[in-house]
ChimeraX commands (.cxc) that place a marker at each C-alpha (Angstrom):
marker #1 position -8.82,25.09,49.17 radius 0.5
marker #1 position -8.18,21.41,48.41 radius 0.5
marker #1 position -6.70,20.75,44.97 radius 0.5
marker #1 position -9.39,19.09,42.84 radius 0.5
marker #1 position -8.75,15.58,41.56 radius 0.5
marker #1 position -11.20,16.06,38.68 radius 0.5
marker #1 position -11.82,19.06,36.47 radius 0.5
marker #1 position -15.17,19.04,34.68 radius 0.5
marker #1 position -15.13,20.74,31.28 radius 0.5
marker #1 position -18.58,22.17,30.58 radius 0.5
marker #1 position -19.00,24.01,27.28 radius 0.5
marker #1 position -22.08,26.08,26.53 radius 0.5
marker #1 position -23.56,28.21,23.77 radius 0.5
marker #1 position -27.13,29.53,23.77 radius 0.5
marker #1 position -28.03,26.76,26.21 radius 0.5
marker #1 position -30.34,28.55,28.67 radius 0.5
marker #1 position -33.01,25.86,28.20 radius 0.5
marker #1 position -30.75,22.99,29.27 radius 0.5
marker #1 position -27.78,24.41,31.16 radius 0.5
marker #1 position -29.28,24.01,34.63 radius 0.5
marker #1 position -29.65,20.25,34.12 radius 0.5
marker #1 position -26.03,19.96,33.02 radius 0.5
marker #1 position -24.69,21.89,36.04 radius 0.5
marker #1 position -26.94,20.13,38.55 radius 0.5
marker #1 position -25.85,16.74,37.20 radius 0.5
marker #1 position -22.27,17.72,38.04 radius 0.5
marker #1 position -23.06,19.16,41.47 radius 0.5
marker #1 position -24.97,16.03,42.49 radius 0.5
marker #1 position -21.95,13.74,42.12 radius 0.5
marker #1 position -21.27,11.68,45.26 radius 0.5
marker #1 position -17.50,11.45,45.54 radius 0.5
marker #1 position -14.75,11.17,48.14 radius 0.5
marker #1 position -12.54,13.70,46.35 radius 0.5
marker #1 position -12.68,17.34,45.36 radius 0.5
marker #1 position -13.70,18.46,41.87 radius 0.5
marker #1 position -14.11,21.73,40.01 radius 0.5
marker #1 position -16.46,22.73,37.19 radius 0.5
marker #1 position -15.01,24.99,34.50 radius 0.5
marker #1 position -17.90,26.42,32.48 radius 0.5
marker #1 position -17.09,28.08,29.16 radius 0.5
marker #1 position -19.68,30.25,27.45 radius 0.5
marker #1 position -18.92,31.06,23.83 radius 0.5
marker #1 position -20.52,34.51,23.62 radius 0.5
marker #1 position -24.10,33.28,23.91 radius 0.5
marker #1 position -26.85,35.71,22.90 radius 0.5
marker #1 position -29.43,34.30,25.34 radius 0.5
marker #1 position -29.40,34.10,29.14 radius 0.5
marker #1 position -26.66,31.45,29.31 radius 0.5
marker #1 position -23.89,33.77,30.65 radius 0.5
marker #1 position -26.09,35.01,33.49 radius 0.5
marker #1 position -27.06,31.46,34.49 radius 0.5
marker #1 position -23.37,30.57,34.65 radius 0.5
marker #1 position -22.53,33.62,36.77 radius 0.5
marker #1 position -25.44,32.93,39.12 radius 0.5
marker #1 position -24.17,29.38,39.73 radius 0.5
marker #1 position -20.60,30.65,40.12 radius 0.5
marker #1 position -21.73,33.13,42.78 radius 0.5
marker #1 position -23.59,30.36,44.60 radius 0.5
marker #1 position -20.65,27.88,44.39 radius 0.5
marker #1 position -17.54,30.11,44.23 radius 0.5
marker #1 position -15.21,27.36,45.48 radius 0.5
marker #1 position -16.35,24.88,42.84 radius 0.5
marker #1 position -17.42,26.70,39.65 radius 0.5
marker #1 position -15.01,28.63,37.44 radius 0.5
marker #1 position -16.74,30.70,34.74 radius 0.5
marker #1 position -15.18,31.65,31.42 radius 0.5
marker #1 position -17.42,34.15,29.60 radius 0.5
marker #1 position -16.39,35.10,26.08 radius 0.5
marker #1 position -17.36,38.40,24.48 radius 0.5
marker #1 position -16.65,37.09,20.98 radius 0.5
marker #1 position -17.56,33.64,19.66 radius 0.5
marker #1 position -14.39,31.55,19.57 radius 0.5
marker #1 position -15.76,28.54,17.68 radius 0.5
marker #1 position -16.52,30.71,14.64 radius 0.5
marker #1 position -12.87,31.80,14.68 radius 0.5
marker #1 position -11.71,28.18,14.53 radius 0.5
marker #1 position -10.52,28.12,18.14 radius 0.5
marker #1 position -10.61,24.72,19.87 radius 0.5
marker #1 position -12.32,25.52,23.18 radius 0.5
marker #1 position -11.20,22.69,25.46 radius 0.5
marker #1 position -7.49,22.79,24.61 radius 0.5
marker #1 position -7.30,26.58,24.39 radius 0.5
marker #1 position -9.36,27.76,27.35 radius 0.5
marker #1 position -10.38,24.92,29.67 radius 0.5
marker #1 position -7.34,22.65,29.98 radius 0.5
marker #1 position -4.97,25.53,30.90 radius 0.5
marker #1 position -7.24,26.38,33.86 radius 0.5
marker #1 position -7.87,22.78,34.92 radius 0.5
marker #1 position -6.15,21.71,38.14 radius 0.5
marker #1 position -7.36,18.11,38.22 radius 0.5
marker #1 position -5.49,14.94,37.37 radius 0.5
marker #1 position -8.57,13.86,35.42 radius 0.5
marker #1 position -10.92,15.73,33.14 radius 0.5
marker #1 position -14.61,14.94,32.54 radius 0.5
marker #1 position -16.54,16.26,29.57 radius 0.5
marker #1 position -19.98,17.87,29.47 radius 0.5
marker #1 position -21.77,19.83,26.77 radius 0.5
marker #1 position -24.56,22.01,28.07 radius 0.5
marker #1 position -27.42,20.26,26.27 radius 0.5
marker #1 position -26.47,16.89,27.85 radius 0.5
marker #1 position -26.36,15.88,31.51 radius 0.5
marker #1 position -25.40,13.19,34.04 radius 0.5
marker #1 position -28.07,11.09,35.75 radius 0.5
marker #1 position -25.88,8.78,37.85 radius 0.5
marker #1 position -24.50,10.40,41.05 radius 0.5
marker #1 position -21.82,7.68,41.27 radius 0.5
marker #1 position -20.51,8.26,37.73 radius 0.5
marker #1 position -17.35,10.18,38.55 radius 0.5
marker #1 position -16.46,8.02,41.54 radius 0.5
marker #1 position -16.58,4.76,39.58 radius 0.5
marker #1 position -14.64,6.11,36.63 radius 0.5
marker #1 position -11.97,7.74,38.74 radius 0.5
marker #1 position -11.63,4.60,40.87 radius 0.5
marker #1 position -10.97,2.58,37.74 radius 0.5
marker #1 position -8.46,5.01,36.23 radius 0.5
marker #1 position -6.61,5.41,39.53 radius 0.5
marker #1 position -6.24,1.64,39.89 radius 0.5
marker #1 position -5.33,1.05,36.22 radius 0.5
marker #1 position -2.50,3.44,35.30 radius 0.5
marker #1 position -2.17,1.87,31.84 radius 0.5
marker #1 position -5.60,3.31,30.93 radius 0.5
marker #1 position -6.04,6.92,29.81 radius 0.5
marker #1 position -9.83,7.12,29.35 radius 0.5
marker #1 position -13.07,5.39,30.23 radius 0.5
marker #1 position -16.62,5.93,29.00 radius 0.5
marker #1 position -20.06,4.54,29.76 radius 0.5
marker #1 position -23.42,3.70,28.25 radius 0.5
marker #1 position -25.75,6.65,27.62 radius 0.5
marker #1 position -29.44,7.30,27.25 radius 0.5
marker #1 position -30.42,9.02,23.99 radius 0.5
marker #1 position -33.47,11.25,24.01 radius 0.5
marker #1 position -35.00,13.10,21.07 radius 0.5
marker #1 position -36.20,16.62,21.97 radius 0.5
marker #1 position -39.29,17.97,20.24 radius 0.5
marker #1 position -40.12,14.57,18.70 radius 0.5
marker #1 position -42.25,11.61,19.75 radius 0.5
marker #1 position -39.39,9.15,19.24 radius 0.5
marker #1 position -38.81,6.91,22.24 radius 0.5
marker #1 position -35.50,7.11,24.14 radius 0.5
marker #1 position -32.92,4.40,23.54 radius 0.5
marker #1 position -29.87,3.15,25.39 radius 0.5
marker #1 position -26.54,3.32,23.59 radius 0.5
marker #1 position -24.13,0.60,24.72 radius 0.5
marker #1 position -20.75,-0.34,23.32 radius 0.5
marker #1 position -21.00,-3.94,24.60 radius 0.5
marker #1 position -23.13,-5.64,27.26 radius 0.5
marker #1 position -20.47,-5.72,29.97 radius 0.5
marker #1 position -17.52,-3.70,31.23 radius 0.5
marker #1 position -14.43,-4.20,29.13 radius 0.5
marker #1 position -11.52,-2.94,27.10 radius 0.5
marker #1 position -12.32,-0.92,23.99 radius 0.5
marker #1 position -9.60,-1.90,21.50 radius 0.5
marker #1 position -7.90,0.62,19.20 radius 0.5
marker #1 position -9.65,-0.97,16.20 radius 0.5
marker #1 position -13.06,0.18,17.44 radius 0.5
marker #1 position -11.83,3.61,18.55 radius 0.5
marker #1 position -10.44,4.24,15.06 radius 0.5
marker #1 position -13.03,2.62,12.81 radius 0.5
marker #1 position -16.16,3.61,14.71 radius 0.5
marker #1 position -14.95,7.16,15.35 radius 0.5
marker #1 position -17.63,9.52,16.57 radius 0.5
marker #1 position -20.29,6.80,16.68 radius 0.5
marker #1 position -18.41,4.88,19.40 radius 0.5
marker #1 position -19.11,7.04,22.42 radius 0.5
marker #1 position -20.81,10.19,23.65 radius 0.5
marker #1 position -18.31,12.53,25.31 radius 0.5
marker #1 position -20.83,13.32,28.07 radius 0.5
marker #1 position -19.95,9.85,29.44 radius 0.5
marker #1 position -16.15,10.11,29.22 radius 0.5
marker #1 position -13.41,10.80,31.76 radius 0.5
marker #1 position -9.74,10.93,30.79 radius 0.5
marker #1 position -6.36,11.77,32.20 radius 0.5
marker #1 position -5.77,15.48,31.80 radius 0.5
marker #1 position -2.24,14.57,30.71 radius 0.5
marker #1 position -3.54,13.42,27.31 radius 0.5
marker #1 position -3.51,17.16,26.53 radius 0.5
marker #1 position 0.14,17.62,27.53 radius 0.5
marker #1 position 1.11,17.09,23.92 radius 0.5
marker #1 position -1.47,18.02,21.29 radius 0.5
marker #1 position -0.52,17.12,17.71 radius 0.5
marker #1 position -1.55,19.40,14.83 radius 0.5
marker #1 position -4.07,16.87,13.53 radius 0.5
marker #1 position -6.15,17.30,16.70 radius 0.5
marker #1 position -7.17,20.77,15.52 radius 0.5
marker #1 position -8.30,19.82,12.02 radius 0.5
marker #1 position -11.89,19.30,13.16 radius 0.5
marker #1 position -13.57,20.30,16.42 radius 0.5
marker #1 position -15.49,17.09,16.96 radius 0.5
marker #1 position -14.47,15.87,20.39 radius 0.5
marker #1 position -15.93,12.36,20.20 radius 0.5
marker #1 position -13.51,11.73,17.31 radius 0.5
marker #1 position -10.36,13.62,18.28 radius 0.5
marker #1 position -10.20,13.16,22.07 radius 0.5
marker #1 position -10.40,9.32,22.07 radius 0.5
marker #1 position -7.61,9.25,19.45 radius 0.5
marker #1 position -5.59,11.60,21.66 radius 0.5
marker #1 position -6.22,9.26,24.60 radius 0.5
marker #1 position -4.93,6.27,22.60 radius 0.5
marker #1 position -1.54,7.97,22.42 radius 0.5
marker #1 position -1.36,7.73,26.24 radius 0.5
marker #1 position -2.96,4.39,27.05 radius 0.5
marker #1 position -5.96,2.08,26.84 radius 0.5
marker #1 position -9.66,2.95,26.86 radius 0.5
marker #1 position -12.21,1.18,29.06 radius 0.5
marker #1 position -15.98,0.87,28.71 radius 0.5
marker #1 position -18.32,0.73,31.72 radius 0.5
marker #1 position -21.80,-0.62,31.04 radius 0.5
marker #1 position -23.74,1.57,33.49 radius 0.5
marker #1 position -26.03,4.21,31.97 radius 0.5
marker #1 position -24.69,7.40,33.53 radius 0.5
marker #1 position -25.66,10.20,31.17 radius 0.5
marker #1 position -28.31,11.61,28.87 radius 0.5
marker #1 position -27.43,12.71,25.34 radius 0.5
marker #1 position -29.90,14.92,23.51 radius 0.5
marker #1 position -29.96,13.93,19.84 radius 0.5
marker #1 position -30.41,16.81,17.38 radius 0.5
marker #1 position -31.21,19.29,20.10 radius 0.5
marker #1 position -31.92,22.82,18.80 radius 0.5
marker #1 position -28.66,24.53,17.86 radius 0.5
marker #1 position -26.60,21.35,18.10 radius 0.5
marker #1 position -23.76,20.53,15.69 radius 0.5
marker #1 position -25.80,17.75,14.09 radius 0.5
marker #1 position -28.82,19.95,13.52 radius 0.5
marker #1 position -26.72,22.76,12.06 radius 0.5
marker #1 position -24.65,20.64,9.65 radius 0.5
marker #1 position -26.35,17.32,8.93 radius 0.5
marker #1 position -28.14,18.52,5.80 radius 0.5
marker #1 position -25.70,21.22,4.80 radius 0.5
marker #1 position -23.72,19.19,2.28 radius 0.5
marker #1 position -21.03,21.83,1.74 radius 0.5
marker #1 position -20.28,21.76,5.46 radius 0.5
marker #1 position -20.42,17.96,5.53 radius 0.5
marker #1 position -17.96,17.77,2.65 radius 0.5
marker #1 position -15.55,20.07,4.48 radius 0.5
marker #1 position -16.02,18.13,7.72 radius 0.5
marker #1 position -15.34,14.79,6.03 radius 0.5
marker #1 position -12.11,16.14,4.54 radius 0.5
marker #1 position -11.02,17.34,7.97 radius 0.5
marker #1 position -11.95,14.00,9.55 radius 0.5
marker #1 position -9.74,12.27,6.97 radius 0.5
marker #1 position -6.93,14.65,7.90 radius 0.5
marker #1 position -7.38,13.80,11.59 radius 0.5
marker #1 position -7.26,10.07,10.90 radius 0.5
marker #1 position -4.27,10.35,8.56 radius 0.5
marker #1 position -2.49,12.53,11.12 radius 0.5
marker #1 position -3.12,9.97,13.84 radius 0.5
marker #1 position -1.78,7.25,11.51 radius 0.5
marker #1 position 1.45,9.20,10.98 radius 0.5
marker #1 position 1.69,10.06,14.69 radius 0.5
marker #1 position 1.58,6.38,15.63 radius 0.5
marker #1 position 4.08,5.31,12.97 radius 0.5
marker #1 position 1.35,3.49,10.99 radius 0.5
marker #1 position 0.90,1.10,13.91 radius 0.5
marker #1 position -2.85,0.94,13.25 radius 0.5
marker #1 position -2.71,1.55,9.49 radius 0.5
marker #1 position -5.02,-1.37,8.65 radius 0.5
marker #1 position -7.79,0.16,10.76 radius 0.5
marker #1 position -7.04,3.71,9.62 radius 0.5
marker #1 position -7.24,2.65,5.99 radius 0.5
marker #1 position -10.61,0.99,6.53 radius 0.5
marker #1 position -11.96,4.08,8.27 radius 0.5
marker #1 position -10.60,6.49,5.67 radius 0.5
marker #1 position -11.95,4.42,2.76 radius 0.5
marker #1 position -15.45,4.65,4.19 radius 0.5
marker #1 position -15.18,8.41,4.65 radius 0.5
marker #1 position -13.84,8.87,1.11 radius 0.5
marker #1 position -16.89,7.16,-0.41 radius 0.5
marker #1 position -19.11,9.72,1.32 radius 0.5
marker #1 position -16.83,12.57,0.29 radius 0.5
marker #1 position -16.82,11.55,-3.37 radius 0.5
marker #1 position -20.61,11.25,-3.44 radius 0.5
marker #1 position -20.64,14.94,-2.53 radius 0.5
marker #1 position -17.90,15.86,-5.02 radius 0.5
marker #1 position -18.05,16.63,-8.75 radius 0.5
marker #1 position -15.72,14.82,-11.14 radius 0.5
marker #1 position -14.24,18.21,-12.06 radius 0.5
marker #1 position -13.10,18.84,-8.51 radius 0.5
marker #1 position -9.26,18.95,-8.51 radius 0.5
marker #1 position -9.15,16.63,-5.49 radius 0.5
marker #1 position -11.48,13.99,-6.95 radius 0.5
marker #1 position -8.81,11.76,-8.51 radius 0.5
marker #1 position -6.56,12.00,-5.47 radius 0.5
marker #1 position -9.27,10.65,-3.18 radius 0.5
marker #1 position -10.66,8.14,-5.68 radius 0.5
marker #1 position -7.24,6.51,-6.12 radius 0.5
marker #1 position -7.06,5.91,-2.36 radius 0.5
marker #1 position -10.15,3.69,-2.45 radius 0.5
marker #1 position -9.86,-0.07,-2.25 radius 0.5
marker #1 position -11.42,-2.04,-5.17 radius 0.5
marker #1 position -14.45,-2.93,-3.05 radius 0.5
marker #1 position -15.00,0.68,-1.98 radius 0.5
marker #1 position -14.69,1.84,-5.61 radius 0.5
marker #1 position -17.58,-0.47,-6.44 radius 0.5
marker #1 position -19.56,0.88,-3.49 radius 0.5
marker #1 position -18.97,4.42,-4.68 radius 0.5
marker #1 position -20.01,3.60,-8.26 radius 0.5
marker #1 position -23.24,1.93,-7.13 radius 0.5
marker #1 position -24.39,4.84,-4.97 radius 0.5
marker #1 position -23.17,7.40,-7.48 radius 0.5
marker #1 position -25.30,5.66,-10.12 radius 0.5
marker #1 position -28.25,5.90,-7.75 radius 0.5
marker #1 position -27.33,9.55,-7.29 radius 0.5
marker #1 position -27.93,9.64,-3.58 radius 0.5
marker #1 position -25.54,10.54,-0.79 radius 0.5
marker #1 position -28.46,10.39,1.64 radius 0.5
marker #1 position -29.24,6.79,0.66 radius 0.5
marker #1 position -25.59,5.82,1.16 radius 0.5
marker #1 position -25.53,7.60,4.53 radius 0.5
marker #1 position -28.72,5.84,5.62 radius 0.5
marker #1 position -27.37,2.43,4.57 radius 0.5
marker #1 position -24.19,3.14,6.50 radius 0.5
marker #1 position -26.18,4.01,9.64 radius 0.5
marker #1 position -28.23,0.81,9.34 radius 0.5
marker #1 position -25.10,-1.29,8.82 radius 0.5
marker #1 position -23.45,0.35,11.81 radius 0.5
marker #1 position -26.54,-0.33,13.95 radius 0.5
marker #1 position -26.63,-4.04,13.12 radius 0.5
marker #1 position -22.86,-4.40,13.42 radius 0.5
marker #1 position -22.94,-2.80,16.87 radius 0.5
marker #1 position -25.76,-5.05,18.05 radius 0.5
marker #1 position -24.06,-8.15,16.65 radius 0.5
marker #1 position -20.88,-7.21,18.51 radius 0.5
marker #1 position -22.82,-6.91,21.77 radius 0.5
marker #1 position -24.50,-10.27,21.10 radius 0.5
marker #1 position -21.09,-11.90,20.55 radius 0.5
marker #1 position -19.95,-10.60,23.96 radius 0.5
marker #1 position -22.92,-12.33,25.56 radius 0.5
marker #1 position -21.96,-15.71,24.10 radius 0.5
marker link #1:1,2 radius 0.2
marker link #1:2,3 radius 0.2
marker link #1:3,4 radius 0.2
marker link #1:4,5 radius 0.2
marker link #1:5,6 radius 0.2
marker link #1:6,7 radius 0.2
marker link #1:7,8 radius 0.2
marker link #1:8,9 radius 0.2
marker link #1:9,10 radius 0.2
marker link #1:10,11 radius 0.2
marker link #1:11,12 radius 0.2
marker link #1:12,13 radius 0.2
marker link #1:13,14 radius 0.2
marker link #1:14,15 radius 0.2
marker link #1:15,16 radius 0.2
marker link #1:16,17 radius 0.2
marker link #1:17,18 radius 0.2
marker link #1:18,19 radius 0.2
marker link #1:19,20 radius 0.2
marker link #1:20,21 radius 0.2
marker link #1:21,22 radius 0.2
marker link #1:22,23 radius 0.2
marker link #1:23,24 radius 0.2
marker link #1:24,25 radius 0.2
marker link #1:25,26 radius 0.2
marker link #1:26,27 radius 0.2
marker link #1:27,28 radius 0.2
marker link #1:28,29 radius 0.2
marker link #1:29,30 radius 0.2
marker link #1:30,31 radius 0.2
marker link #1:31,32 radius 0.2
marker link #1:32,33 radius 0.2
marker link #1:33,34 radius 0.2
marker link #1:34,35 radius 0.2
marker link #1:35,36 radius 0.2
marker link #1:36,37 radius 0.2
marker link #1:37,38 radius 0.2
marker link #1:38,39 radius 0.2
marker link #1:39,40 radius 0.2
marker link #1:40,41 radius 0.2
marker link #1:41,42 radius 0.2
marker link #1:42,43 radius 0.2
marker link #1:43,44 radius 0.2
marker link #1:44,45 radius 0.2
marker link #1:45,46 radius 0.2
marker link #1:46,47 radius 0.2
marker link #1:47,48 radius 0.2
marker link #1:48,49 radius 0.2
marker link #1:49,50 radius 0.2
marker link #1:50,51 radius 0.2
marker link #1:51,52 radius 0.2
marker link #1:52,53 radius 0.2
marker link #1:53,54 radius 0.2
marker link #1:54,55 radius 0.2
marker link #1:55,56 radius 0.2
marker link #1:56,57 radius 0.2
marker link #1:57,58 radius 0.2
marker link #1:58,59 radius 0.2
marker link #1:59,60 radius 0.2
marker link #1:60,61 radius 0.2
marker link #1:61,62 radius 0.2
marker link #1:62,63 radius 0.2
marker link #1:63,64 radius 0.2
marker link #1:64,65 radius 0.2
marker link #1:65,66 radius 0.2
marker link #1:66,67 radius 0.2
marker link #1:67,68 radius 0.2
marker link #1:68,69 radius 0.2
marker link #1:69,70 radius 0.2
marker link #1:70,71 radius 0.2
marker link #1:71,72 radius 0.2
marker link #1:72,73 radius 0.2
marker link #1:73,74 radius 0.2
marker link #1:74,75 radius 0.2
marker link #1:75,76 radius 0.2
marker link #1:76,77 radius 0.2
marker link #1:77,78 radius 0.2
marker link #1:78,79 radius 0.2
marker link #1:79,80 radius 0.2
marker link #1:80,81 radius 0.2
marker link #1:81,82 radius 0.2
marker link #1:82,83 radius 0.2
marker link #1:83,84 radius 0.2
marker link #1:84,85 radius 0.2
marker link #1:85,86 radius 0.2
marker link #1:86,87 radius 0.2
marker link #1:87,88 radius 0.2
marker link #1:88,89 radius 0.2
marker link #1:89,90 radius 0.2
marker link #1:90,91 radius 0.2
marker link #1:91,92 radius 0.2
marker link #1:92,93 radius 0.2
marker link #1:93,94 radius 0.2
marker link #1:94,95 radius 0.2
marker link #1:95,96 radius 0.2
marker link #1:96,97 radius 0.2
marker link #1:97,98 radius 0.2
marker link #1:98,99 radius 0.2
marker link #1:99,100 radius 0.2
marker link #1:100,101 radius 0.2
marker link #1:101,102 radius 0.2
marker link #1:102,103 radius 0.2
marker link #1:103,104 radius 0.2
marker link #1:104,105 radius 0.2
marker link #1:105,106 radius 0.2
marker link #1:106,107 radius 0.2
marker link #1:107,108 radius 0.2
marker link #1:108,109 radius 0.2
marker link #1:109,110 radius 0.2
marker link #1:110,111 radius 0.2
marker link #1:111,112 radius 0.2
marker link #1:112,113 radius 0.2
marker link #1:113,114 radius 0.2
marker link #1:114,115 radius 0.2
marker link #1:115,116 radius 0.2
marker link #1:116,117 radius 0.2
marker link #1:117,118 radius 0.2
marker link #1:118,119 radius 0.2
marker link #1:119,120 radius 0.2
marker link #1:120,121 radius 0.2
marker link #1:121,122 radius 0.2
marker link #1:122,123 radius 0.2
marker link #1:123,124 radius 0.2
marker link #1:124,125 radius 0.2
marker link #1:125,126 radius 0.2
marker link #1:126,127 radius 0.2
marker link #1:127,128 radius 0.2
marker link #1:128,129 radius 0.2
marker link #1:129,130 radius 0.2
marker link #1:130,131 radius 0.2
marker link #1:131,132 radius 0.2
marker link #1:132,133 radius 0.2
marker link #1:133,134 radius 0.2
marker link #1:134,135 radius 0.2
marker link #1:135,136 radius 0.2
marker link #1:136,137 radius 0.2
marker link #1:137,138 radius 0.2
marker link #1:138,139 radius 0.2
marker link #1:139,140 radius 0.2
marker link #1:140,141 radius 0.2
marker link #1:141,142 radius 0.2
marker link #1:142,143 radius 0.2
marker link #1:143,144 radius 0.2
marker link #1:144,145 radius 0.2
marker link #1:145,146 radius 0.2
marker link #1:146,147 radius 0.2
marker link #1:147,148 radius 0.2
marker link #1:148,149 radius 0.2
marker link #1:149,150 radius 0.2
marker link #1:150,151 radius 0.2
marker link #1:151,152 radius 0.2
marker link #1:152,153 radius 0.2
marker link #1:153,154 radius 0.2
marker link #1:154,155 radius 0.2
marker link #1:155,156 radius 0.2
marker link #1:156,157 radius 0.2
marker link #1:157,158 radius 0.2
marker link #1:158,159 radius 0.2
marker link #1:159,160 radius 0.2
marker link #1:160,161 radius 0.2
marker link #1:161,162 radius 0.2
marker link #1:162,163 radius 0.2
marker link #1:163,164 radius 0.2
marker link #1:164,165 radius 0.2
marker link #1:165,166 radius 0.2
marker link #1:166,167 radius 0.2
marker link #1:167,168 radius 0.2
marker link #1:168,169 radius 0.2
marker link #1:169,170 radius 0.2
marker link #1:170,171 radius 0.2
marker link #1:171,172 radius 0.2
marker link #1:172,173 radius 0.2
marker link #1:173,174 radius 0.2
marker link #1:174,175 radius 0.2
marker link #1:175,176 radius 0.2
marker link #1:176,177 radius 0.2
marker link #1:177,178 radius 0.2
marker link #1:178,179 radius 0.2
marker link #1:179,180 radius 0.2
marker link #1:180,181 radius 0.2
marker link #1:181,182 radius 0.2
marker link #1:182,183 radius 0.2
marker link #1:183,184 radius 0.2
marker link #1:184,185 radius 0.2
marker link #1:185,186 radius 0.2
marker link #1:186,187 radius 0.2
marker link #1:187,188 radius 0.2
marker link #1:188,189 radius 0.2
marker link #1:189,190 radius 0.2
marker link #1:190,191 radius 0.2
marker link #1:191,192 radius 0.2
marker link #1:192,193 radius 0.2
marker link #1:193,194 radius 0.2
marker link #1:194,195 radius 0.2
marker link #1:195,196 radius 0.2
marker link #1:196,197 radius 0.2
marker link #1:197,198 radius 0.2
marker link #1:198,199 radius 0.2
marker link #1:199,200 radius 0.2
marker link #1:200,201 radius 0.2
marker link #1:201,202 radius 0.2
marker link #1:202,203 radius 0.2
marker link #1:203,204 radius 0.2
marker link #1:204,205 radius 0.2
marker link #1:205,206 radius 0.2
marker link #1:206,207 radius 0.2
marker link #1:207,208 radius 0.2
marker link #1:208,209 radius 0.2
marker link #1:209,210 radius 0.2
marker link #1:210,211 radius 0.2
marker link #1:211,212 radius 0.2
marker link #1:212,213 radius 0.2
marker link #1:213,214 radius 0.2
marker link #1:214,215 radius 0.2
marker link #1:215,216 radius 0.2
marker link #1:216,217 radius 0.2
marker link #1:217,218 radius 0.2
marker link #1:218,219 radius 0.2
marker link #1:219,220 radius 0.2
marker link #1:220,221 radius 0.2
marker link #1:221,222 radius 0.2
marker link #1:222,223 radius 0.2
marker link #1:223,224 radius 0.2
marker link #1:224,225 radius 0.2
marker link #1:225,226 radius 0.2
marker link #1:226,227 radius 0.2
marker link #1:227,228 radius 0.2
marker link #1:228,229 radius 0.2
marker link #1:229,230 radius 0.2
marker link #1:230,231 radius 0.2
marker link #1:231,232 radius 0.2
marker link #1:232,233 radius 0.2
marker link #1:233,234 radius 0.2
marker link #1:234,235 radius 0.2
marker link #1:235,236 radius 0.2
marker link #1:236,237 radius 0.2
marker link #1:237,238 radius 0.2
marker link #1:238,239 radius 0.2
marker link #1:239,240 radius 0.2
marker link #1:240,241 radius 0.2
marker link #1:241,242 radius 0.2
marker link #1:242,243 radius 0.2
marker link #1:243,244 radius 0.2
marker link #1:244,245 radius 0.2
marker link #1:245,246 radius 0.2
marker link #1:246,247 radius 0.2
marker link #1:247,248 radius 0.2
marker link #1:248,249 radius 0.2
marker link #1:249,250 radius 0.2
marker link #1:250,251 radius 0.2
marker link #1:251,252 radius 0.2
marker link #1:252,253 radius 0.2
marker link #1:253,254 radius 0.2
marker link #1:254,255 radius 0.2
marker link #1:255,256 radius 0.2
marker link #1:256,257 radius 0.2
marker link #1:257,258 radius 0.2
marker link #1:258,259 radius 0.2
marker link #1:259,260 radius 0.2
marker link #1:260,261 radius 0.2
marker link #1:261,262 radius 0.2
marker link #1:262,263 radius 0.2
marker link #1:263,264 radius 0.2
marker link #1:264,265 radius 0.2
marker link #1:265,266 radius 0.2
marker link #1:266,267 radius 0.2
marker link #1:267,268 radius 0.2
marker link #1:268,269 radius 0.2
marker link #1:269,270 radius 0.2
marker link #1:270,271 radius 0.2
marker link #1:271,272 radius 0.2
marker link #1:272,273 radius 0.2
marker link #1:273,274 radius 0.2
marker link #1:274,275 radius 0.2
marker link #1:275,276 radius 0.2
marker link #1:276,277 radius 0.2
marker link #1:277,278 radius 0.2
marker link #1:278,279 radius 0.2
marker link #1:279,280 radius 0.2
marker link #1:280,281 radius 0.2
marker link #1:281,282 radius 0.2
marker link #1:282,283 radius 0.2
marker link #1:283,284 radius 0.2
marker link #1:284,285 radius 0.2
marker link #1:285,286 radius 0.2
marker link #1:286,287 radius 0.2
marker link #1:287,288 radius 0.2
marker link #1:288,289 radius 0.2
marker link #1:289,290 radius 0.2
marker link #1:290,291 radius 0.2
marker link #1:291,292 radius 0.2
marker link #1:292,293 radius 0.2
marker link #1:293,294 radius 0.2
marker link #1:294,295 radius 0.2
marker link #1:295,296 radius 0.2
marker link #1:296,297 radius 0.2
marker link #1:297,298 radius 0.2
marker link #1:298,299 radius 0.2
marker link #1:299,300 radius 0.2
marker link #1:300,301 radius 0.2
marker link #1:301,302 radius 0.2
marker link #1:302,303 radius 0.2
marker link #1:303,304 radius 0.2
marker link #1:304,305 radius 0.2
marker link #1:305,306 radius 0.2
marker link #1:306,307 radius 0.2
marker link #1:307,308 radius 0.2
marker link #1:308,309 radius 0.2
marker link #1:309,310 radius 0.2
marker link #1:310,311 radius 0.2
marker link #1:311,312 radius 0.2
marker link #1:312,313 radius 0.2
marker link #1:313,314 radius 0.2
marker link #1:314,315 radius 0.2
marker link #1:315,316 radius 0.2
marker link #1:316,317 radius 0.2
marker link #1:317,318 radius 0.2
marker link #1:318,319 radius 0.2
marker link #1:319,320 radius 0.2
marker link #1:320,321 radius 0.2
marker link #1:321,322 radius 0.2
marker link #1:322,323 radius 0.2
marker link #1:323,324 radius 0.2
marker link #1:324,325 radius 0.2
marker link #1:325,326 radius 0.2
marker link #1:326,327 radius 0.2
marker link #1:327,328 radius 0.2
view
């Protein structure tokens, strides 16, 4: 059997409704190289494991199933680094979650062509189509900019998980050769994996719409945690730890951007934190004067949700302004 050039990481949990779309999007790729699909099921309680095994029996040379009997995520295990990367034979790794899927059969070929011809790059990602299951909201296209181009470290750090959808990304598998401790602080791949990639090289954006991302799909991370403020508080703390760890890992090379990112996260954290919390003063003292004012205003209004909504609106207009600037 030919050694695959690309390993596709496909993670699934209770995804029987969507899994077929995700697998078919991988199988329909038109490429001049070999690829494998490693599908990890995290002890689903629906028909997901059987769907995976059926596909594996149909495509035994291409699909590698990993079926867990106990849920690993609930144990704090990081699925991709622990189970998928050790089995991956490819030089490159592509990322799929079972409720999302690829719609462009040329996706892998274009991304691999770019990475093969630009050895100073460690990752590339594309535009995506966002759809909203079980709602009447119209789909939208998420673009970084309006043309292909370099995504600078500033945007990777400051924009974090809002920058890209991992369904669109391909990276060198070698970014996982060395995994710092901070990578494990929070299992949110659209934050941690791009930072890991920055340790190895540059990140490129391709403006084609290659993938569909289901927003707030049933059972998704966003749906399960968005309004659980205790979980959000814990997640924000872990995101700060990731960013601080990356800052230390890079010898404070990007400290200006890290500090801006962390300050924004701290405002949200403090709006969810009582004054009596032993960590309150520690985080408050890290805020810049401007961010202290921002915190005081929204704390006076008594609304984390209002602050979060304002942040989303600001991010939306900032992103669109950035794309407009690239058109000038």
